[in-house]
PLY file of the C-alpha trace (Angstrom):
ply
format ascii 1.0
element vertex 190
property float x
property float y
property float z
element edge 189
property int vertex1
property int vertex2
end_header
0.02 0.10 0.18
1.30 3.67 -0.72
1.74 6.23 1.89
-0.83 9.00 1.85
0.39 12.13 0.22
1.20 14.74 3.20
-1.33 17.40 3.17
-1.04 20.84 4.50
-4.60 22.78 5.00
-3.93 26.36 5.50
-7.24 27.78 6.94
-8.07 30.97 6.39
-10.19 31.84 8.77
-9.32 32.87 12.58
-12.50 31.41 14.12
-11.60 28.08 15.68
-15.47 27.02 15.43
-16.52 29.10 11.98
-17.49 27.60 9.05
-13.86 27.86 7.27
-12.61 25.66 10.08
-15.52 23.08 10.26
-15.38 22.57 6.22
-11.05 21.82 6.56
-12.05 19.21 9.66
-14.78 17.68 6.94
-12.31 17.58 4.89
-10.06 15.58 6.82
-12.53 13.00 7.65
-13.45 12.68 3.99
-10.23 12.40 2.96
-8.90 10.00 5.62
-8.12 6.88 3.70
-6.10 8.51 0.90
-4.25 11.84 1.93
-2.35 12.89 5.55
-3.82 15.80 6.21
-1.76 18.02 8.79
-3.71 21.11 9.91
-1.15 24.61 9.90
-2.28 27.12 12.14
-1.67 31.00 11.02
-3.23 33.41 13.36
-0.24 33.28 15.56
2.03 34.13 13.08
3.56 38.63 13.24
2.74 40.69 10.15
5.66 40.07 7.22
8.39 42.42 7.79
11.89 40.97 5.79
13.50 43.54 8.04
12.87 41.28 11.22
14.76 38.46 8.94
17.87 40.95 7.97
21.45 39.96 7.87
20.19 35.99 8.78
18.00 36.85 11.73
15.07 34.71 12.62
11.67 35.18 13.57
10.70 31.56 15.41
7.07 31.21 14.82
7.85 32.34 10.98
10.40 29.08 11.21
8.08 26.52 12.60
5.00 27.08 10.00
7.52 27.42 6.96
8.44 23.63 8.87
5.42 22.83 8.93
4.80 23.07 5.51
8.00 22.66 3.65
7.38 18.65 4.25
4.11 18.66 2.71
3.52 16.95 -0.83
0.28 19.39 -1.15
-1.10 22.28 0.45
-5.06 22.82 0.21
-6.24 26.02 1.48
-9.70 26.34 3.12
-10.90 30.43 2.93
-13.70 32.39 3.48
-14.11 35.54 1.59
-13.65 39.25 2.95
-14.44 41.85 0.48
-14.00 39.84 -2.62
-10.98 38.97 -1.37
-9.05 36.74 1.05
-8.53 37.43 4.50
-4.81 39.04 6.14
-4.39 36.57 8.39
-4.35 33.83 5.19
-2.18 36.96 2.68
0.86 36.91 5.46
0.51 33.64 5.69
1.23 33.34 1.94
4.11 35.73 2.55
5.47 34.24 5.13
5.74 30.61 3.65
7.07 32.54 0.53
9.95 33.64 2.04
13.13 34.61 2.68
13.34 35.00 -1.14
14.64 31.90 -2.90
13.73 29.69 -0.39
9.79 29.16 -0.44
7.80 26.59 1.06
5.50 26.50 -1.43
7.36 26.13 -4.44
6.03 23.72 -6.98
3.83 21.88 -4.32
-0.09 21.10 -5.83
-1.97 23.04 -4.09
-6.38 22.84 -3.96
-8.77 25.67 -2.96
-12.38 25.66 -1.14
-13.73 29.12 -0.96
-16.72 29.54 0.68
-19.10 32.04 2.05
-22.83 32.10 4.07
-23.68 33.81 1.20
-24.84 32.76 -2.79
-21.51 33.60 -4.92
-19.43 31.06 -2.60
-16.37 32.92 -2.31
-15.53 33.62 -5.70
-13.13 36.48 -5.32
-11.42 34.74 -2.59
-10.34 31.48 -4.53
-9.34 33.42 -7.67
-7.51 36.45 -5.57
-5.74 33.16 -4.21
-5.09 31.53 -7.51
-2.93 34.79 -8.50
-0.59 34.38 -5.90
-0.56 30.64 -6.26
1.18 31.49 -9.87
3.73 33.36 -8.98
4.50 30.35 -5.88
5.12 28.17 -8.83
1.94 26.16 -7.32
0.12 23.95 -9.99
-3.40 24.79 -8.65
-5.84 22.47 -9.40
-8.58 23.67 -11.91
-11.25 21.07 -11.99
-13.78 21.00 -9.77
-13.72 24.64 -8.76
-14.82 24.81 -5.13
-16.90 27.46 -4.00
-19.28 26.72 -1.43
-22.01 29.56 -1.50
-24.59 29.22 1.26
-21.83 27.03 3.61
-24.10 27.61 6.88
-26.42 24.79 5.30
-23.14 22.45 5.37
-23.94 21.34 8.82
-26.40 20.52 10.93
-26.90 21.41 14.79
-24.57 19.40 16.08
-21.64 20.87 13.58
-21.84 17.60 11.47
-21.23 17.45 7.86
-25.07 16.73 6.70
-25.70 14.40 3.65
-26.79 16.57 0.35
-25.17 18.14 -2.44
-22.88 19.98 -0.23
-21.07 16.89 1.07
-20.84 15.25 -2.30
-19.01 18.14 -4.16
-16.63 18.10 -1.02
-16.50 14.20 -1.88
-15.73 14.83 -5.33
-13.40 17.45 -4.78
-11.16 15.55 -2.59
-11.27 12.74 -4.77
-9.34 14.80 -7.60
-7.13 17.16 -5.22
-5.61 13.10 -4.06
-5.24 12.67 -7.70
-4.01 16.23 -8.26
-1.07 15.48 -6.00
-0.10 11.99 -7.28
0.21 13.39 -10.80
2.13 16.57 -9.58
5.22 15.63 -7.03
7.16 18.25 -5.81
9.91 19.29 -7.40
13.52 18.11 -5.74
16.12 21.11 -5.93
0 1
1 2
2 3
3 4
4 5
5 6
6 7
7 8
8 9
9 10
10 11
11 12
12 13
13 14
14 15
15 16
16 17
17 18
18 19
19 20
20 21
21 22
22 23
23 24
24 25
25 26
26 27
27 28
28 29
29 30
30 31
31 32
32 33
33 34
34 35
35 36
36 37
37 38
38 39
39 40
40 41
41 42
42 43
43 44
44 45
45 46
46 47
47 48
48 49
49 50
50 51
51 52
52 53
53 54
54 55
55 56
56 57
57 58
58 59
59 60
60 61
61 62
62 63
63 64
64 65
65 66
66 67
67 68
68 69
69 70
70 71
71 72
72 73
73 74
74 75
75 76
76 77
77 78
78 79
79 80
80 81
81 82
82 83
83 84
84 85
85 86
86 87
87 88
88 89
89 90
90 91
91 92
92 93
93 94
94 95
95 96
96 97
97 98
98 99
99 100
100 101
101 102
102 103
103 104
104 105
105 106
106 107
107 108
108 109
109 110
110 111
111 112
112 113
113 114
114 115
115 116
116 117
117 118
118 119
119 120
120 121
121 122
122 123
123 124
124 125
125 126
126 127
127 128
128 129
129 130
130 131
131 132
132 133
133 134
134 135
135 136
136 137
137 138
138 139
139 140
140 141
141 142
142 143
143 144
144 145
145 146
146 147
147 148
148 149
149 150
150 151
151 152
152 153
153 154
154 155
155 156
156 157
157 158
158 159
159 160
160 161
161 162
162 163
163 164
164 165
165 166
166 167
167 168
168 169
169 170
170 171
171 172
172 173
173 174
174 175
175 176
176 177
177 178
178 179
179 180
180 181
181 182
182 183
183 184
184 185
185 186
186 187
187 188
188 189
């Protein structure tokens, strides 16, 4: 049996029991037989400032974040949409992981994006803004199936469980396709 690929899941929300984290946990359950999920927290990361790493200095929490993402075979971003874009905490995590220049922990890692919104558009703006950054980071982002989860609060029951229905089916389809995507896009070494 092949070892399950290690996937760093980065949630753009800072709400521990918010919809984004619920979706990330649902993905972990759905993917249990295919992917080894590692949730990588971002809420504690100070804003990226290159001056803090000048002259070989390091910022320990940035180092810890980078070390958590570095061994991953792929990265799954799960994000809400704030003002038609990604939350500041997620953009900051992308910036922290992509630096110092030439040492990005994201380079060549296959990526997936799940965006969500309690509204109808499902985080379309956030999804596409994040894709722009992934192009620069040299991350092959899975194109299909796209995953914009609109009316995301309806995905969960009263106890916080993922309910049966179209949303669950979409997540299952996405996870299966993402596992194949990761397998087809191995991280380049060196």
